[in-house]
VOBA-1610 file (N, C-alpha, C; in pm, whole numbers, padded with zeros to 5 digits, always signed):
BEGIN
Met+08681+15604+03781Met+08705+15719+03695Met+08818+15791+03737Asn+08906+15851+03679Asn+09018+15934+03770Asn+08987+16077+03807Lys+09067+16128+03858Lys+09029+16233+03943Lys+08992+16363+03858Ser+09068+16344+03728Ser+09047+16463+03630Ser+08890+16453+03566Arg+08839+16344+03554Arg+08725+16298+03480Arg+08633+16343+03615Arg+08646+16305+03702Arg+08546+16364+03846Arg+08523+16486+03840Asp+08657+16564+03838Asp+08665+16723+03834Asp+08577+16770+03738Phe+08601+16701+03604Phe+08523+16763+03520Phe+08373+16736+03504Ile+08326+16632+03558Ile+08181+16611+03575Ile+08142+16727+03681Lys+08207+16740+03783Lys+08161+16827+03891Lys+08155+16980+03841Lys+08259+17022+03755Lys+08255+17174+03732Lys+08162+17162+03637Thr+08115+17069+03501Thr+08017+17083+03436Thr+07873+17097+03506Ala+07853+17009+03590Ala+07748+17007+03660Ala+07699+17120+03738Leu+07796+17160+03800Leu+07766+17313+03898Leu+07779+17404+03806Ser+07838+17398+03723Ser+07813+17550+03628Ser+07706+17531+03535Tyr+07635+17453+03496Tyr+07525+17417+03413Tyr+07400+17467+03527Ala+07417+17426+03640Ala+07321+17437+03749Ala+07297+17581+03766Leu+07395+17631+03831Leu+07361+17769+03875Leu+07264+17777+03758Leu+07033+14090+01955Leu+07036+14076+02030Leu+06999+13925+02021Ser+07064+13920+01961Ser+07037+13774+01943Ser+07127+13701+02030Gly+07055+13593+02091Gly+07119+13522+02199Gly+07245+13452+02153Ile+07356+13447+02260Ile+07502+13409+02213Ile+07512+13292+02327Pro+07545+13204+02331Pro+07598+13084+02450Pro+07657+13165+02522Ile+07665+13150+02653Ile+07753+13218+02749Ile+07811+13089+02838Leu+07930+13156+02892Leu+08005+13051+02976Leu+07951+13041+03099Lys+07940+12936+03166Lys+07901+12922+03296Lys+08001+12984+03405Ile+07970+13055+03467Ile+08071+13129+03587Ile+08172+13016+03625Asp+08169+12905+03690Asp+08229+12815+03727Asp+08335+12758+03627Asp+08339+12815+03479Asp+08404+12773+03369Asp+08538+12870+03363Met+08501+12989+03420Met+08588+13099+03407Met+08698+13165+03516Phe+08667+13129+03634Phe+08718+13186+03737Phe+08855+13134+03774Gln+08962+13201+03844Gln+09071+13141+03901Gln+09060+13145+04044Glu+09126+13061+04115Glu+09154+13071+04271Glu+09280+13113+04335Asn+09262+13154+04442Asn+09400+13195+04539Asn+09467+13274+04458Ser+09405+13390+04416Ser+09483+13528+04363Ser+09423+13642+04415Asp+09492+13735+04380Asp+09436+13853+04422Asp+09487+13970+04312Asn+09410+14090+04342Asn+09432+14182+04249Asn+09356+14144+04093Ala+09251+14091+04111Ala+09177+14043+04004Ala+09092+14187+03939Asp+09054+14144+03831Asp+08969+14238+03758Asp+08844+14248+03811Leu+08793+14110+03830Leu+08657+14112+03891Leu+08654+13994+04008Ser+08571+13997+04098Ser+08570+13904+04211Ser+08439+13892+04211Ile+08403+13725+04238Ile+08275+13661+04257Ile+08285+13607+04378Ile+08216+13623+04493Ile+08220+13548+04607Ile+08094+13475+04645Val+08108+13372+04680Val+07975+13272+04745Val+07989+13257+04861Gly+07907+13302+04965Gly+07899+13268+05086Gly+07796+13305+05168Lys+07753+13252+05290Lys+07621+13257+05372Lys+07624+13419+05419Asp+07739+13468+05435Asp+07734+13606+05491Asp+07744+13718+05400Pro+07655+13809+05354Pro+07659+13910+05257Pro+07769+14005+05310Phe+07787+14022+05445Phe+07878+14136+05501Phe+08031+14082+05480His+08052+13944+05513His+08183+13901+05482His+08218+13873+05371Ser+08130+13853+05279Ser+08149+13836+05123Ser+08175+13955+05063Thr+08131+14058+05098Thr+08137+14189+05042Thr+08292+14227+05065Lys+08331+14213+05199Lys+08466+14250+05224Lys+08563+14181+05158Lys+08543+14033+05127Lys+08634+13951+05048Lys+08637+13993+04912Ala+08526+14039+04849Ala+08511+14047+04699Ala+08576+14189+04677Ile+08585+14290+04753Ile+08647+14418+04753Ile+08828+14384+04793Glu+08847+14283+04870Glu+08996+14253+04905Glu+09047+14201+04796Ile+09009+14099+04697Ile+09036+14027+04595Ile+09059+14131+04480Ile+08973+14229+04473Ile+09026+14313+04342Ile+09119+14453+04386Gly+09198+14399+04510Gly+09303+14511+04533Gly+09284+14563+04661Gly+09174+14564+04711Gly+09157+14614+04881Gly+09087+14767+04893Ile+09031+14812+04946Ile+08956+14929+04950Ile+09043+15045+04936Arg+09188+15047+04975Arg+09268+15140+04956Arg+09307+15158+04808Lys+09285+15069+04720Lys+09300+15094+04610Lys+09212+15197+04560Phe+09087+15213+04588Phe+08988+15274+04546Phe+08973+15415+04645Ile+08969+15402+04773Ile+08955+15524+04867Ile+09064+15580+04928Ser+09092+15688+04935Ser+09201+15754+05003Ser+09180+15860+05128Lys+09258+15859+05209Lys+09217+15932+05329Lys+09190+16069+05308Gly+09070+16128+05343Gly+08990+16252+05323Gly+08906+16244+05207Asp+08881+16130+05164Asp+08784+16139+05045Asp+08651+16150+05100Lys+08565+16203+05032Lys+08415+16226+05030Lys+08353+16126+04979Val+08317+15997+05010Val+08260+15885+04950Val+08101+15900+04940Val+08062+15872+04816Val+07913+15852+04811Val+07893+15718+04777Ile+07796+15629+04840Ile+07750+15509+04815Ile+07614+15507+04757Lys+07585+15439+04672Lys+07452+15430+04586Lys+07406+15331+04577Pro+07302+15280+04678Pro+07240+15149+04665Pro+07130+15166+04596Asn+07058+15062+04587Asn+06932+15061+04513Asn+06842+15059+04625Ile+06759+15165+04667Ile+06649+15191+04777Ile+06520+15219+04713Gly+06492+15158+04599Gly+06377+15212+04538Gly+06233+15164+04581Trp+06237+15045+04667Trp+06100+15015+04686Trp+06099+14969+04856Ala+05964+14989+04880Ala+05919+14960+05042Ala+05931+14797+05031Arg+06033+14758+05035Arg+06046+14604+05070Arg+06135+14554+05190Thr+06130+14462+05238Thr+06241+14406+05316Thr+06350+14332+05243Pro+06469+14330+05300Pro+06604+14262+05253Pro+06560+14125+05179Glu+06469+14031+05257Glu+06405+13910+05206Glu+06349+13880+05088Gln+06275+14008+05062Gln+06204+14053+04904Gln+06301+14066+04819Ala+06411+14112+04839Ala+06514+14150+04723Ala+06473+14220+04612Ala+06419+14329+04662Ala+06377+14426+04571Ala+06504+14572+04602Asp+06555+14577+04715Asp+06651+14671+04723Asp+06789+14601+04781Thr+06902+14648+04753Thr+07044+14630+04804Thr+07036+14570+04947Asn+07087+14468+04960Asn+07095+14409+05095Asn+07151+14493+05209Pro+07132+14534+05326Pro+07171+14636+05404Pro+07326+14577+05454Phe+07347+14473+05492Phe+07476+14414+05497Phe+07590+14451+05408Val+07549+14449+05278Val+07669+14481+05178Val+07691+14619+05195Ile+07600+14723+05226Ile+07623+14850+05265Ile+07694+14869+05384Lys+07671+14793+05501Lys+07742+14816+05615Lys+07875+14759+05595Ala+07912+14644+05538Ala+08070+14628+05494Ala+08123+14755+05427Ile+08057+14785+05291Ile+08136+14882+05233Ile+08188+15033+05327Ile+08069+15066+05409Ile+08095+15180+05517Ile+08209+15143+05605Glu+08215+15023+05647Glu+08339+15007+05741Glu+08477+14989+05668Leu+08461+14932+05560Leu+08600+14947+05484Leu+08636+15120+05438Cys+08533+15187+05417Cys+08582+15312+05351Cys+08618+15402+05506Gln+08570+15343+05607Gln+08616+15426+05733Gln+08751+15365+05782Glu+08781+15266+05734Glu+08924+15218+05736Glu+09021+15284+05677Ala+08985+15314+05543Ala+09056+15380+05445Ala+09098+15512+05490Gly+09014+15586+05574Gly+09030+15706+05615Gly+08924+15836+05541Ala+08825+15755+05486Ala+08724+15884+05416Ala+08685+15977+05528Ala+08681+16071+05471Ala+08657+16193+05539Ala+08486+16204+05578Ser+08413+16156+05492Ser+08280+16166+05512Ser+08215+16051+05413Ile+08117+15988+05462Ile+08055+15871+05388Ile+07909+15881+05370Thr+07846+15899+05268Thr+07709+15924+05252Thr+07604+15817+05185Val+07527+15773+05230Val+07432+15679+05150Val+07312+15738+05106Thr+07306+15734+04972Thr+07174+15792+04909Thr+07098+15726+04779Asp+06996+15768+04758Asp+06923+15716+04622Asp+06803+15802+04635Arg+06752+15790+04512Arg+06608+15847+04509Arg+06506+15750+04489Ser+06420+15706+04569Ser+06333+15592+04566Ser+06207+15606+04450Cys+06166+15488+04433Cys+06029+15511+04347Cys+05905+15524+04441Gln+05925+15470+04551Gln+05784+15492+04644Gln+05842+15599+04739Ala+05746+15574+04844Ala+05768+15686+04959Ala+05908+15678+04999Ala+05998+15767+04986Ala+06114+15743+05051Ala+06130+15715+05196Ala+06084+15785+05279Ala+06093+15753+05414Ala+06063+15598+05455Ile+05983+15508+05374Ile+05934+15396+05406Ile+06044+15311+05333Cys+06058+15347+05211Cys+06178+15258+05161Cys+06318+15255+05222Phe+06359+15354+05282Phe+06458+15391+05321Phe+06474+15298+05475Ser+06347+15294+05532Ser+06330+15233+05678Ser+06300+15077+05650Lys+06233+15042+05558Lys+06186+14907+05549Lys+06287+14826+05481Ser+06366+14912+05389Ser+06481+14797+05343Ser+06614+14784+05451Gly+06589+14848+05542Gly+06692+14827+05645Gly+06828+14882+05636Ile+06819+14992+05515Ile+06956+15052+05485Ile+06996+15157+05582Glu+06880+15240+05605Glu+06874+15355+05681Glu+06948+15311+05835Asp+06887+15246+05875Asp+06906+15195+06013Asp+07060+15163+06046Ile+07123+15062+05958Ile+07242+15005+05965Ile+07323+15097+05901Ala+07294+15176+05795Ala+07414+15300+05755Ala+07426+15385+05874Lys+07311+15430+05934Lys+07345+15524+06041Lys+07442+15467+06142Lys+07403+15359+06210Lys+07479+15282+06306Lys+07614+15262+06264Ala+07621+15233+06154Ala+07790+15190+06105Ala+07846+15351+06111Gly+07790+15461+06087Gly+07853+15577+06101Gly+07852+15669+05969Ala+07783+15612+05901Ala+07759+15703+05759Ala+07640+15804+05774Asn+07661+15885+05684Asn+07540+15998+05665Asn+07434+15937+05571Val+07304+15925+05609Val+07210+15889+05523Val+07137+16008+05460Leu+07114+16032+05348Leu+07059+16133+05274Leu+06911+16058+05187Ile+06798+16124+05253Ile+06680+16093+05148Ile+06664+16248+05078Pro+06696+16239+04951Pro+06662+16344+04880Pro+06553+16434+04873Ser+06558+16560+04862Ser+06450+16637+04860Ser+06495+16704+04744Ala+06387+16802+04690Ala+06390+16865+04540Ala+06518+16967+04560Ser+06579+16997+04661Ser+06707+17093+04682Ser+06825+17014+04647Asn+06801+16897+04647Asn+06929+16805+04663Asn+06979+16762+04473Phe+06857+16838+04396Phe+06900+16792+04256Phe+06937+16923+04202Val+07022+16902+04068Val+07086+17015+04001Val+07066+16982+03837Asn+07054+17091+03769Asn+07039+17046+03617Asn+07195+17043+03539Val+07203+16960+03475Val+07340+16929+03410Val+07286+16889+03273Asn+07423+16892+03174Asn+07429+16830+03070Asn+07473+16694+03037Leu+07425+16599+03038Leu+07458+16485+03044Leu+07549+16428+02909Lys+07514+16533+02805Lys+07566+16504+02660Lys+07585+16384+02593Gly+07434+16314+02638Gly+07430+16165+02604Gly+07356+16174+02472Ser+07346+16048+02397Ser+07275+16022+02284Ser+07124+16034+02293Asn+07066+16027+02417Asn+06916+16021+02410Asn+06871+16127+02543Ile+06986+16157+02640Ile+06955+16258+02738Ile+07043+16385+02717Lys+06982+16465+02709Lys+07073+16612+02700Lys+07076+16686+02840Glu+06990+16764+02846Glu+06973+16833+02991Glu+06894+16751+03083Ala+06928+16739+03187Ala+06885+16651+03302Ala+06882+16671+03445Ser+06800+16673+03499Ser+06810+16691+03660Ser+06885+16563+03734Val+06995+16597+03813Val+07071+16458+03846Val+07072+16511+04012Leu+07095+16398+04114Leu+07121+16408+04242Leu+07275+16459+04256Lys+07284+16593+04305Lys+07398+16683+04331Lys+07500+16592+04419Thr+07474+16517+04509Thr+07544+16451+04604Thr+07633+16345+04513Leu+07585+16299+04426Leu+07660+16200+04332Leu+07757+16280+04266Ile+07740+16378+04213Ile+07851+16443+04111Ile+07931+16533+04221Glu+07934+16546+04335Glu+08002+16614+04437Glu+08096+16531+04513Ala+08063+16385+04489Ala+08175+16283+04548Ala+08311+16303+04508Asp+08389+16271+04593Asp+08534+16233+04532Asp+08545+16094+04478Lys+08469+16016+04559Lys+08476+15860+04527Lys+08344+15818+04504Leu+08296+15739+04419Leu+08144+15717+04412Leu+08157+15560+04384Ile+08051+15474+04472Ile+08043+15350+04493Ile+07902+15318+04425Asn+07893+15222+04322Asn+07758+15194+04280Asn+07738+15016+04374Val+07607+15054+04410Val+07578+14906+04490Val+07466+14864+04464Pro+07432+14824+04338Pro+07282+14773+04304Pro+07276+14612+04342Ile+07136+14590+04371Ile+07090+14443+04378Ile+07066+14405+04239Ala+07101+14280+04206Ala+07080+14218+04081Ala+06933+14164+04094Lys+06847+14211+03976Lys+06713+14141+03984Lys+06640+14155+03841His+06540+14095+03824His+06443+14097+03683His+06413+14243+03692His+06388+14297+03556His+06314+14416+03557His+06216+14413+03427Ser+06101+14427+03439Ser+06008+14429+03336Ser+06043+14473+03183Leu+06093+14587+03185Leu+06109+14665+03102Leu+06288+14639+03013Thr+06372+14604+03108Thr+06504+14577+03072Thr+06566+14455+03095Lys+06466+14360+03103Lys+06511+14218+03140Lys+06576+14209+03281Leu+06698+14290+03299Leu+06760+14285+03446Leu+06792+14437+03452Thr+06815+14449+03611Thr+06847+14565+03646Thr+06998+14532+03736Leu+07066+14583+03696Leu+07212+14570+03745Leu+07285+14680+03795Gly+07400+14723+03768Gly+07485+14831+03805Gly+07453+14958+03726Met+07430+14937+03577Met+07404+15059+03476Met+07253+15072+03511Lys+07148+15000+03543Lys+07050+15057+03537Lys+07021+15110+03681Asn+07092+15088+03773Asn+07076+15167+03899Asn+07098+15282+03919Trp+07154+15366+03796Trp+07176+15509+03788Trp+07012+15607+03760Phe+06930+15510+03755Phe+06783+15588+03732Phe+06804+15639+03880Gly+06854+15599+03982Gly+06836+15649+04111Gly+06878+15790+04142Gly+06978+15792+04049Gly+07026+15923+04038Gly+06970+16052+03973Met+06852+16018+03919Met+06789+16131+03837Met+06675+16192+03885Gly+06678+16312+03876Gly+06570+16366+03927Gly+06444+16396+03787Gly+06341+16486+03827Gly+06260+16490+03755Gly+06149+16394+03721Gln+06086+16393+03615Gln+06001+16297+03561Gln+06070+16188+03491Arg+06115+16076+03587Arg+06221+16000+03491Arg+06132+15895+03419Gly+05981+15899+03404Gly+05923+15822+03322Gly+05966+15847+03162Thr+06007+15952+03147Thr+06034+15998+03014Thr+06128+15968+02941Tyr+06228+15882+03037Tyr+06362+15808+02995Tyr+06316+15691+02951His+06180+15601+02974His+06151+15497+02939His+06146+15461+02790Lys+06136+15584+02707Lys+06130+15590+02588Lys+06281+15580+02546Asn+06320+15458+02455Asn+06451+15456+02442Asn+06535+15431+02574Ile+06485+15335+02674Ile+06550+15307+02784Ile+06681+15278+02776His+06714+15182+02707His+06852+15139+02693His+06950+15237+02672Ala+06910+15307+02572Ala+06989+15434+02531Ala+07027+15556+02644Ser+06904+15538+02706Ser+06910+15632+02832Ser+06992+15580+02960Ile+06973+15442+02976Ile+07079+15405+03056Ile+07230+15403+03060Ala+07244+15393+02916Ala+07369+15412+02884Ala+07447+15550+02896Asp+07338+15639+02853Asp+07391+15775+02883Asp+07397+15803+03048Met+07340+15757+03111Met+07327+15772+03249Met+07481+15714+03309Ala+07459+15592+03278Ala+07607+15508+03304Ala+07733+15604+03262Ala+07744+15670+03136Ala+07855+15720+03083Ala+07861+15838+03165Phe+07760+15921+03214Phe+07798+16019+03326Phe+07843+16003+03458Phe+07783+15907+03513Phe+07804+15865+03665Phe+07953+15814+03682Arg+07968+15704+03585Arg+08085+15651+03617Arg+08175+15613+03749Pro+08121+15528+03800Pro+08185+15505+03946Pro+08297+15463+03951His+08367+15464+04087His+08489+15400+04086His+08495+15278+04113Leu+08377+15236+04184Leu+08379+15075+04237Leu+08227+15042+04198Thr+08210+14918+04157Thr+08094+14853+04125Thr+08083+14737+04237Val+07991+14731+04292Val+07967+14583+04379Val+07838+14550+04369Ile+07807+14436+04320Ile+07652+14391+04269Ile+07618+14300+04381Asp+07507+14322+04454Asp+07441+14249+04555Asp+07352+14144+04487Gly+07430+14021+04478Gly+07347+13893+04414Gly+07346+13800+04523Tyr+07348+13853+04657Tyr+07296+13742+04781Tyr+07167+13687+04763Arg+07060+13753+04732Arg+06928+13735+04690Arg+06877+13794+04564Ile+06835+13698+04468Ile+06804+13773+04340Ile+06669+13766+04310Leu+06587+13865+04250Leu+06433+13865+04218Leu+06431+13811+04082Leu+06387+13692+04042Leu+06365+13620+03921Leu+06259+13676+03859Arg+06165+13722+03904Arg+06054+13767+03836Arg+05973+13884+03906Asn+05884+13941+03811Asn+05805+14043+03867Asn+05895+14186+03920Gly+06009+14191+03872Gly+06081+14339+03890Gly+06036+14421+03829Pro+06081+14545+03862Pro+06153+14553+03990Pro+06116+14579+04143Ile+05976+14594+04130Ile+05907+14606+04261Ile+05899+14450+04358Gly+05871+14372+04304Gly+05886+14198+04356Gly+05781+14242+04489Gly+05810+14143+04560Gly+05710+14133+04694Gly+05675+13994+04731Asn+05684+13923+04643Asn+05669+13775+04646Asn+05775+13700+04660Leu+05787+13633+04791Leu+05911+13552+04831Leu+05944+13440+04711Ala+05843+13391+04666Ala+05832+13272+04564Ala+05910+13338+04414Asp+05911+13460+04419Asp+06012+13505+04324Asp+06168+13532+04330Val+06194+13481+04468Val+06327+13530+04510Val+06412+13411+04504Glu+06522+13399+04469Glu+06628+13311+04471Glu+06754+13353+04546Leu+06800+13231+04652Leu+06910+13282+04709Leu+07023+13233+04655Lys+07111+13305+04613Lys+07249+13302+04524Lys+07369+13295+04628Ser+07343+13370+04708Ser+07467+13394+04839Ser+07575+13418+04741Thr+07567+13541+04643Thr+07686+13599+04558Thr+07706+13738+04575Ile+07836+13781+04584Ile+07861+13903+04566Ile+07974+13929+04449Ile+07942+14033+04380Ile+08051+14055+04247Ile+08093+14180+04280Ala+08216+14198+04259Ala+08281+14356+04274Ala+08404+14358+04148Gly+08408+14485+04091Gly+08500+14540+04015Gly+08504+14664+03964Thr+08591+14722+03888Thr+08592+14855+03850Thr+08529+14873+03697Asp+08510+14791+03641Asp+08453+14782+03492Asp+08320+14765+03502Pro+08222+14857+03490Pro+08068+14834+03519Pro+08004+14739+03401Ile+08074+14760+03297Ile+08032+14678+03181Ile+08056+14527+03187Ala+08170+14509+03255Ala+08203+14342+03278Ala+08154+14309+03414Ala+08112+14405+03498Ala+08037+14348+03624Ala+07897+14297+03571Asp+07838+14377+03505Asp+07689+14361+03470Asp+07707+14218+03383Thr+07789+14211+03287Thr+07799+14080+03215Thr+07807+13965+03288Leu+07877+13984+03387Leu+07927+13863+03474Leu+07802+13841+03565Ala+07705+13954+03585Ala+07606+13927+03689Ala+07498+13857+03617Ser+07493+13924+03479Ser+07392+13855+03411Ser+07361+13692+03402Gln+07487+13644+03410Gln+07478+13498+03436Gln+07459+13432+03525Leu+07418+13495+03651Leu+07327+13454+03730Leu+07198+13425+03723Phe+07133+13507+03601Phe+06995+13455+03554Phe+07015+13352+03426Gly+07112+13337+03379Gly+07123+13262+03273Gly+07088+13322+03152Ile+07125+13466+03154Ile+07109+13540+03045Ile+07226+13592+02976Ser+07209+13614+02852Ser+07359+13682+02799Ser+07336+13815+02790Glu+07471+13868+02811Glu+07464+14029+02787Glu+07438+14070+02652Lys+07417+14006+02545Lys+07415+14028+02411Lys+07267+14041+02399Asn+07178+13997+02510Asn+07020+14027+02511Asn+06978+14149+02619Ile+07091+14221+02663Ile+07053+14326+02734Ile+07117+14431+02669Pro+07048+14518+02582Pro+07072+14612+02482Pro+07188+14728+02559His+07125+14770+02679His+07199+14871+02741His+07365+14842+02791Ile+07372+14700+02811Ile+07509+14666+02829Ile+07609+14673+02683Met+07517+14644+02580Met+07598+14632+02438Met+07603+14799+02413Ile+07517+14873+02437Ile+07536+15026+02416Ile+07662+15063+02487Gly+07662+15047+02606Gly+07775+15087+02707Gly+07910+15029+02673Glu+07897+14892+02617Glu+08030+14891+02565Glu+08091+14955+02440Lys+07987+14987+02345Lys+08020+15082+02233Lys+08061+15206+02285Lys+07997+15270+02378Lys+08037+15403+02430Lys+08183+15394+02492Gly+08241+15274+02511Gly+08357+15263+02602Gly+08377+15269+02742Leu+08259+15224+02798Leu+08262+15229+02947Leu+08313+15092+02987Gly+08345+15001+02921Gly+08404+14855+02953Gly+08379+14767+02866Thr+08418+14633+02908Thr+08381+14549+02806Thr+08302+14412+02833Thr+08266+14369+02759Thr+08191+14213+02770Thr+08265+14128+02753Asn+08365+14114+02711Asn+08472+13999+02704Asn+08550+13986+02839Ile+08431+13916+02910Ile+08528+13903+03041Ile+08601+13790+03041Asn+08622+13688+02927Asn+08722+13606+02939Asn+08847+13644+02928Ser+08883+13787+02871Ser+08992+13835+02864Ser+09033+13901+03001Leu+08972+13899+03120Leu+08973+13961+03230Leu+09021+13832+03339Lys+09093+13902+03433Lys+09105+13809+03553Lys+09001+13795+03640Ile+08938+13680+03642Ile+08808+13681+03731Ile+08865+13570+03868Val+08840+13635+03980Val+08875+13529+04092Val+08745+13490+04158Lys+08725+13363+04176Lys+08617+13323+04257Lys+08637+13255+04385Val+08568+13307+04515Val+08591+13223+04611Val+08470+13183+04711Ser+08477+13059+04736Ser+08358+13013+04818Ser+08403+13021+04962Leu+08335+13088+05055Leu+08351+13118+05203Leu+08233+13002+05259Thr+08304+12961+05352Thr+08222+12861+05420Thr+08174+12913+05577
//
């Protein structure tokens, strides 16, 4: 999102406060090699930390997104009291890599935050994100009621709502979801991760959930999306817990188009974006494209 759009959201929020299946290409059929400034990158490697840095390098490098003096907010999924091996929360080393890159770009502040579904202090600790983010030099915000503000999302399904103020006050917003199964929406990727930016009774958004997700995604609009597909949860999401439901994909995806990023990530599960209604609704809202064959996608395997 450009600065004028970000300023508009901030002003609006603060003032208001006071499917039929279609065959899909295999990822390996569409990527290019040895290229930079891609629209999307997909990195396969044993180390999620280095893979994340490479993924961002290929789409132009962190300075394409973060400027000196920026107030940066990183939004992982820290919804559940699970370890990284259980693949319910974003991998902490993906977060560490992004923090370091933002520091190199001269960010004035870096905050890592999310609204957890289970006891927040336990989720932030058990996920490994709190410890690694603090050691890397970021601020870690475990939200309280005072961190939320009422805004008008102007969505088709969500009008007035409570949102995490830190997200809308950011100069630059980075969305860092984990890719996993979800019992209500089939998958939870980048768009679905914005549930963690909402306050109040989030269960009310489960009615017409796909329209609600698209409304959230239209409101927040990150500058950068990095999808953690290092370990993916194939079943019993979003909570998980059973290691038998986890598959090691060793994959990181990065891009600026949230629809395209989710479209590409859905292929890790062998699912067409046509069968994920909120992705299709998001495209109709103008949030991005599912036509990833029209984009420059670069894949790199790290050894």
